[in-house]
matplotlib code that plots the C-alpha trace (Angstrom):
import matplotlib.pyplot as plt

x = [68.2, 66.8, 63.1, 62.1, 58.5, 55.0, 53.5, 50.1, 48.2, 45.4, 43.2, 45.7, 49.1, 51.3, 53.6, 56.8, 59.2, 62.8, 66.0, 65.1, 62.2, 61.5, 61.1, 58.5, 58.4, 54.9, 54.2, 51.4, 49.1, 47.0, 43.9, 40.9, 38.1, 34.9, 31.9, 33.9, 35.4, 32.0, 33.3, 36.6, 38.8, 42.2, 43.5, 46.5, 49.6, 47.6, 50.2, 53.0, 51.0, 49.6, 52.9, 54.6, 51.9, 51.8, 55.5, 55.6, 52.7, 54.4, 57.6, 55.7, 53.8, 57.1, 58.6, 55.4, 56.1, 53.7, 55.3, 54.6, 55.6, 57.4, 61.2, 62.0, 61.2, 63.3, 61.2, 58.3, 55.6, 57.4, 57.6, 59.9, 58.1, 58.3, 56.6, 53.6, 50.5, 47.7, 44.8, 41.5, 40.1, 39.5, 39.6, 37.6, 38.0, 35.3, 35.3, 32.4, 29.4, 29.7, 29.4, 28.0, 27.5, 25.0, 23.4, 23.0, 22.1, 20.3, 22.8, 23.0, 26.3, 28.8, 27.4, 30.5, 30.7, 31.1, 34.0, 35.9, 34.1, 36.3, 34.7, 35.8, 34.9, 35.6, 38.2, 36.4, 35.3, 33.0, 30.9, 31.1, 33.4, 30.6, 30.5, 31.4, 30.1, 32.6, 31.0, 31.1, 34.8, 35.7, 33.4, 35.3, 38.7, 39.8, 41.8, 42.2, 40.7, 44.2, 44.8, 41.4, 42.3, 45.7, 44.4, 41.7, 44.2, 46.6, 43.7, 42.8, 46.4, 46.7, 43.6, 44.7, 48.0, 46.5, 43.8, 46.4, 48.6, 45.8, 44.7, 48.2, 47.3, 44.1, 42.2, 39.6, 40.1, 36.5, 37.2, 39.8, 40.6, 43.6, 45.0, 47.3, 49.6, 51.8, 55.5, 57.7, 58.0, 54.3, 54.7, 51.5, 52.4, 50.3, 50.4, 48.8, 48.6, 47.2, 46.2, 43.2, 42.3, 41.8, 40.9, 37.9, 39.5, 37.6, 39.3, 38.7, 38.5, 35.8, 32.1, 30.6, 29.8, 31.2, 34.2, 35.5, 36.2, 39.9, 39.7, 38.4, 34.9, 35.5, 35.9, 33.1, 30.6, 31.8, 32.6, 35.5, 39.0, 40.1, 43.8, 43.9, 42.4, 45.1, 47.9, 46.6, 46.7, 50.3, 51.4, 49.9, 51.4, 54.9, 54.6, 53.4, 56.3, 58.9, 57.5, 57.6, 61.2]
y = [-12.5, -12.4, -12.3, -14.9, -15.2, -14.2, -17.1, -15.7, -12.4, -11.7, -8.7, -7.0, -8.6, -10.3, -13.0, -13.7, -16.7, -16.1, -18.1, -19.7, -22.1, -21.4, -17.7, -15.6, -11.8, -10.2, -6.9, -5.0, -3.3, 0.0, -1.9, -1.9, -4.3, -5.0, -7.2, -10.2, -7.7, -6.6, -3.1, -2.1, 1.0, 2.2, 3.8, 5.9, 4.6, 1.7, -0.9, 0.8, 1.7, -1.8, -3.4, -1.2, -1.7, -5.4, -5.8, -3.9, -5.9, -9.2, -8.1, -7.3, -10.6, -12.5, -10.8, -12.0, -15.6, -15.9, -17.5, -15.6, -15.9, -12.5, -12.2, -8.7, -5.5, -5.1, -2.1, -0.1, -2.0, -5.3, -8.0, -11.1, -14.0, -17.7, -19.9, -21.5, -23.5, -21.3, -23.1, -22.2, -20.6, -17.0, -16.8, -13.9, -12.7, -10.3, -8.2, -5.9, -6.5, -5.0, -6.0, -9.4, -10.3, -7.5, -8.3, -12.0, -11.9, -8.5, -7.4, -3.6, -2.1, -1.6, -4.3, -5.4, -9.2, -10.8, -12.8, -12.8, -14.7, -16.8, -17.8, -19.8, -18.9, -20.8, -18.9, -19.1, -16.0, -17.9, -19.1, -15.8, -16.9, -18.6, -19.0, -22.6, -24.9, -27.3, -30.2, -28.6, -27.7, -31.2, -32.7, -30.6, -31.5, -27.9, -28.5, -31.2, -30.9, -30.4, -27.6, -25.9, -26.1, -24.7, -21.8, -21.0, -20.8, -18.7, -16.4, -15.7, -15.0, -12.7, -11.0, -10.4, -8.9, -6.7, -5.3, -4.0, -2.7, -0.9, 0.6, 2.1, 3.6, 5.1, 2.7, 0.1, -3.3, -4.2, -7.3, -8.7, -11.5, -13.7, -16.5, -19.2, -21.5, -24.6, -24.3, -27.0, -28.5, -28.4, -25.7, -23.5, -19.9, -16.6, -15.3, -12.8, -9.3, -7.3, -3.8, -1.5, -3.8, -6.7, -5.0, -2.9, 0.0, 2.8, 6.0, 5.9, 9.7, 9.9, 9.5, 9.8, 6.4, 7.5, 9.7, 7.1, 4.6, 4.2, 1.2, -0.2, 0.4, 4.0, 2.6, 0.0, 2.5, 5.5, 7.5, 9.5, 10.4, 6.8, 7.6, 10.0, 7.2, 4.7, 7.2, 8.1, 4.4, 4.1, 7.1, 5.8, 2.4, 3.9, 6.0, 3.2, 0.9, 3.7, 4.6, 0.9, 0.6]
z = [-93.7, -97.3, -98.2, -100.8, -102.1, -101.0, -98.9, -98.1, -98.4, -95.9, -95.3, -93.0, -93.7, -96.3, -95.3, -97.0, -96.8, -95.9, -96.3, -92.9, -93.2, -89.5, -90.0, -92.0, -92.6, -92.0, -93.9, -92.2, -94.8, -94.4, -95.8, -93.6, -93.7, -91.7, -91.5, -93.2, -95.7, -96.9, -96.0, -97.3, -97.0, -96.1, -92.8, -93.5, -91.5, -90.0, -91.0, -89.3, -86.2, -85.8, -86.4, -83.7, -81.2, -81.7, -81.4, -78.1, -76.7, -77.8, -76.2, -72.9, -73.1, -73.7, -70.6, -68.7, -69.7, -72.7, -75.7, -79.0, -82.6, -82.5, -83.2, -84.3, -86.3, -89.5, -90.4, -88.8, -90.8, -90.8, -88.3, -88.3, -86.8, -86.2, -88.8, -87.3, -88.5, -87.5, -85.9, -87.7, -84.6, -83.6, -79.8, -78.4, -74.9, -73.5, -70.5, -71.3, -73.5, -77.1, -80.7, -81.6, -77.9, -77.5, -80.9, -80.0, -76.4, -75.9, -73.3, -73.1, -74.6, -71.8, -69.5, -67.3, -67.3, -64.0, -65.3, -68.6, -71.4, -73.8, -77.0, -80.0, -83.6, -86.8, -88.8, -92.1, -94.1, -96.5, -93.5, -91.7, -88.8, -86.9, -83.1, -82.1, -79.5, -78.0, -79.5, -83.0, -82.5, -81.7, -84.4, -87.0, -85.4, -85.3, -82.2, -79.4, -76.1, -74.6, -77.1, -76.2, -72.5, -73.1, -75.3, -72.8, -70.0, -72.1, -73.2, -69.7, -68.8, -71.7, -70.8, -67.2, -68.3, -71.1, -68.9, -66.6, -69.4, -71.2, -67.8, -67.6, -71.0, -69.5, -71.8, -71.0, -72.7, -73.8, -75.7, -78.2, -80.6, -80.5, -82.8, -82.0, -84.1, -83.7, -84.6, -86.0, -82.5, -82.0, -79.4, -79.0, -79.7, -79.7, -83.3, -85.7, -83.9, -81.0, -82.1, -82.5, -85.4, -83.0, -79.7, -78.6, -76.7, -74.9, -73.6, -69.8, -69.5, -72.3, -71.3, -74.7, -76.2, -79.7, -78.8, -76.3, -79.2, -80.1, -82.3, -85.6, -84.5, -85.7, -89.3, -88.9, -87.6, -89.7, -86.5, -88.3, -87.0, -87.5, -88.1, -85.1, -82.8, -83.9, -83.5, -80.0, -79.0, -80.4, -78.4, -75.2, -75.7, -76.2, -73.2, -71.1, -72.2, -71.7, -68.3, -67.1, -68.4]

ax = plt.figure().add_subplot(projection="3d")
ax.plot(x, y, z, "-o")
ax.set_aspect("equal")
plt.show()
């Protein structure tokens, strides 16, 4: 399958068209951004690591009955995916209070939530990806009520599966971001990626609040050892997948 032209370049990936209009090629970059791209940098090997982690998690989710855009890996930092129209929503699932939830509510960092919290944010960098109420979401016609119900149900299903998977990796899944898109048949598919860029991941065996961080918070908060943390997550994912198989 030949690659044609660049379709889109985002903060973490470049999408290319292929000779099949239903298939795109995603090239994962080493670029790192935080705070709506106000902070920029590079994490060596991040593109390859995130692509491999995402691919393995998409394969696990597919086997669990969750439909995704993933097709194959033609290269370690490349993913062949089904073409979808991404809904302009960032879907955040939270199990433990961290990040903006603590900043906006005053909940102490590390507070375990009684049940998972599903939040919708408007995917718009210029506006700072604001948190949406249901009424605002429908006012802006970002998704239908049926789509919101389906996404919420899927997000909770994905959370249940991922919490168990990360547990096998001796990692606590604090929270994570998902994106969904519609294919040419208007089928809702999980898209984008699932990686240390999009998940908060804490080492279960580490009690120190800084050393336990295995995700992009190491970059956001200047904690250092970012590449090592990403590599550690990759090795644990590979081991968990191989052990299960």
